[in-house]
N, C-alpha and C positions, 0 to 999 in steps of 0.2 A: 528640395534636393540638397544633399550634403555637398560640401566643397569638392570632395573626391568625385562625386557623380557629375558635378558641373565640369570638372576637368576632363573626365572621360568623354563627356558629350562634345566638348570643344575639340579634343584631339580626333574623335571619330569624324566630326564634320570636316575637319581639315584634311583628313585622308581621302575623303570622297570628292573634294573639289576637282581634281583632275578628271574625274569620271562624269561629273555633271549630274549626279543623282542625289536624291535626298537620303537621309539616314533611314527613314522608314522604308523606302524602296529597297535599299541595300539589305536591310534585315529581312524583308519579305522574300527577296531572291535567295538569300542564304538559307532560310528555313525551307523554301521550296526545293532547293537542290541538295540539302543535306542527306536526305534519304536515298538519293540516287548516286551519290559519290561514294565509292567503295573506301572503307577505312584501310589505312595502311597496316601491314603486319609488322610488329616490332621485332627487329633483329639487330644483333650487334654486327660490327664490321667483320669480326673474326668468323662469325657464323655464316655470313654471306660469302666471305672469301672461301671458306671450306666447301660450301655448296657450289660455288662457281668453278672451283678447281675440279670437283667431282664431275660436273657436267662436261668440262673440257676433256677429262680423262675418258669419259664415255664416248664423246665425239671422236676420239682417236687422234687428237692433235699430236704433233711430234714430241718426242721426249724432251728435246732442247727447249721448245716453246713452253711446254708445261713446267719445266724446271725454272725457267726465267719468270713466268707468271707467279709460280709458287713463292719464290724468293721475294719478289717485289710486293706482292699482296700480303704476305705474312708480316713483312716489315711494316707495311702501312697499318695492318690490324693491331700490331703490337703498340704502335704510337697512338692509336685511337681505340681504346678498349670498350667505349660506350656504344650507344645506338647509332646506326649508320645514318638515320634520318636527322640526327642532331649535329652532324658535322657541318661546319660552315666553309664557305669558299676561302675566307681569310685564314682559317686554321690549316687548310690544305696548302695554301701558298706558303705559309710560314714553315710548314714541314718540308715542303719541296726545297725551299731556299736553304734550309738548314742541313740538307744532305751534303752540301759542298762538293758537288759533282759537276762535270761538264754540262754544257747546254744540251747536247744530244742525250746524255744519260738522264738528265732531269726530264726531258720530254718523254723518254721511255717509261719513266716512273709515272708521269702524268697520264700517258696513254693507258697504262695498266690499270690505274685507279679509275680512269674514265670507263673502261670496260666493266670494272666491278660495279660502278654506280649505275650504269645502264642495265646491267643484269639485274641489279636490285630493283630498279624501276619496273622492269618487265615482270618481276615476281610480286609486285605490290608491296615491297619493303620501303619504297619511296613513292611519292604521289605520281600517278599516271598523267601523261600529257603535259608534263612540265619539264623544262630543262633541269638537268642535275646541277648541283653546285660546282661540279668540276668543269662544266662547260665555260664558266666565267674565269677559270684559271688560265692566264695567258701562257702560251708556249714560249719557251726560251729561244733566243737566237742561237742556232746550232752551227752557224757558219764556221768553217775551219780555217779561213784565211788563205794565205798564199800556198801554192803547191811546194812541198819540200821533199827532197829525196836524200838517201844516204850515199856515202861514198863506198867504194869497195873496201877500204880500210875499216870503216865503221861496221860494215857487214861482217867482216872477219872477226872483229872484236865481239860482236853480238853472238854469232854462231859458235865461236870457239869457247866462250864462257857460259853459254846457256845450259841450264839444268835439263835433264832428260825430259821432264814434263812440258817444258816450254820450247825445246829445240824444234820439234816438228812445226809448231805454230810459226816461229820466226822463219824457218827455212822455206816452208811452202808459200808464205806470204811474199818473201823476197825473190824466190826462184820459180814461182808459178803464178803469182799475182792473184790468188784467190782472195775473196773478201774474208774478214775475220769470222763471221758467222758460218760461212761455207767451210772454212777450215775446221771449226769446232764440230761440225756435223759429220765430218769424214770418218769412215771406218777404214781399217787397214785393207779390207777387200776392195775399196774404191781405188786404191793405188795399184795399178796394174804394172808391176815391175817388169814382167816378161814381155808385155806389149808396148811399154814405153809411154804410158799416158795415165793421167788421173781422170776418173769419171766423176763429174759433178752432176748427180742425178737431179731431176726436175724438182723433187721435193726438198732438196738440200740447197738449191740455187735461189738467190734473191729474185731472179727474173722468172722463176718457175719454168725454166727451159733447160733441158739437158745439154751438157757440152763436154767435150773432151779437151783436156789441157795437156800439152806435152810434158813428159817427165824428163827434164833435161839432165845431162850427165852430172852436173854439180849437185843437183837436188837428189839424184839417185845415191850419190856418194854420202850425203848427209843422212838420208833416211834408211838406207840398207842395214846399217848396224842396229837400228832401232826396230826393225821390221818384226811384226807379230802376225800370227795367223788370223786373229780377229780382234774386235774391240775398237774403241775410239782411238783415233790417232793422237789427239791432244789429251793430256792428262787432266783436263778440267771440263766440266759439263755446264758451268754457268759462266757467263761473260764477266760478271762482277768478280768472281773468284780468280779468274784468269788475269783480270786487270790488276788486282791487288798483288798477285804473285809477280807479275811483270814489273810493276812499280817498285816493289821491294828489290827485285833482281837488278833493275837498272840503277838504283841508287847505291847499292852496296856490294854487288857481287861480280863486278867486271874488273879484270886486271889487265893493265897494259904494262908489260914488263913486270916489275916488282911492286908497282903502284896500283892501288885500288882507285878507280875513277868513277864518276857518275856519268852514266850514258844518257844523253838527252833524247828522250822519246819524242818523235815527231808524228802527230796524228796521221794515220793512213799512209805513212811514208813507205812502208814495205810495198804496198800495191802501186803507189806512185813510181817507186824506183823500178819495179819490174816493167811497167809500161814504158818508161823512158829508156831503159837500157835495152829492152827487147826490141823496141822500134829502131833504135840506132843499130842494133845487131842485124836484123833481118830486113829492115826497110820495107815493111809491108803492113800498112796501117790496118787494112781490112782483116788480115790474119791475126794481128795482135788484139784487135777489138773483139774478134770471135773468141779467142782464147780467154779473154777477160769477161766475156758476157756483156759487152757494151757495143754501141755503134761507133764507127770511126769518128763521127762528130763529137760524141761524148769523150772519146779517147783524147782528142786534141784539146778539148775544152777543160777537162778535169784531171787528166792523169799523165800528162806529158811534160817533161822538162828536157831542155836541150842538153844532150851529152854527146861525146865523141865515140867513134867506133872503138878506139883504144880503151876508153873507160868502160864501154859495154863488154869488151873482151875480158877485162880485169874483173868485172862484176860476176860474170858467169864462169870465172876460173877460181872463185873462192871455194877451196876444198878443205876437208878436215885435215888437220895435221896428223902425222903418224901416231903421236901420243893419244890424241883425241879418238882417232879411229880405232886404235887398239883397246882403249878403255870402253868404248861403246860396244865393240864386238864381244868383249868379255862379259859385259852386263847382259847383252842379248843372249849369250849362251847360257848364263845362269837362269834367265827367265824361262827359256825353253826347257831346261833341265827340271825346273820347278814344276 
């Protein structure tokens, strides 16, 4: 035997020690099973992503879900142009960590890639009956820490300076308490101005349960000038695009007097604020929980900060200034004329 063959023999024997079988037995079992094990089909990550998205389109998944998966999977495929079966756990971890996003967003990317790899396994682009390499990628800690809310003054700054594409997102979050994804899925037809409520259909709600949320006077005042006959209420169809626009706006587009200030964005604070001020206003936990699509227990545990009745009255009295209202009405008239 050559020195190389001796080294191969030594390494092979060492790998079999945990299993307690001889090298000959291992070789015989491998030969016996080789013809029974289906070979994997070679595909690139981009090819699998395209197939996966086509399958979801045929299944009829929602527009927003498909847009989200398309963005995340195409981004992954661009980073890994080679074969999907040659991507390692370590490489995926390095890629996820390099995104420089929050823990929750990192987990959203991980879940999208996990879906892709499980689809590939089902199509025999990866070995069957084996965990995918994504299974070993640890999820990030997505805890958001302490509950934070905005003051009425901060809300006025946010809404008074917001561009038209972002204004409905901020206003509905602060004055109706909808979740971010629920707001992005809303069409103008879901906002029943004449009936005084917003309908969150089952397919648009996180809890998959239809609910009606009151359209309070302050929210009506902010949305009426922007009202359209149809189409998405928010000017963004992907959460990442909305987040980028929101970050840019908060850093450089808010004026207090003649000074440009950076607005500190607090995670989920619009929804937290609505729950806190609404509860102080109507003093009915069951009703507020119903409006928000939660149980009263969840409401007290996750969404309530103690505020006074006066602060609540101030919050729901934040209205557009005459200048802002006139500008929005003019823009709305131009859109209808077009």
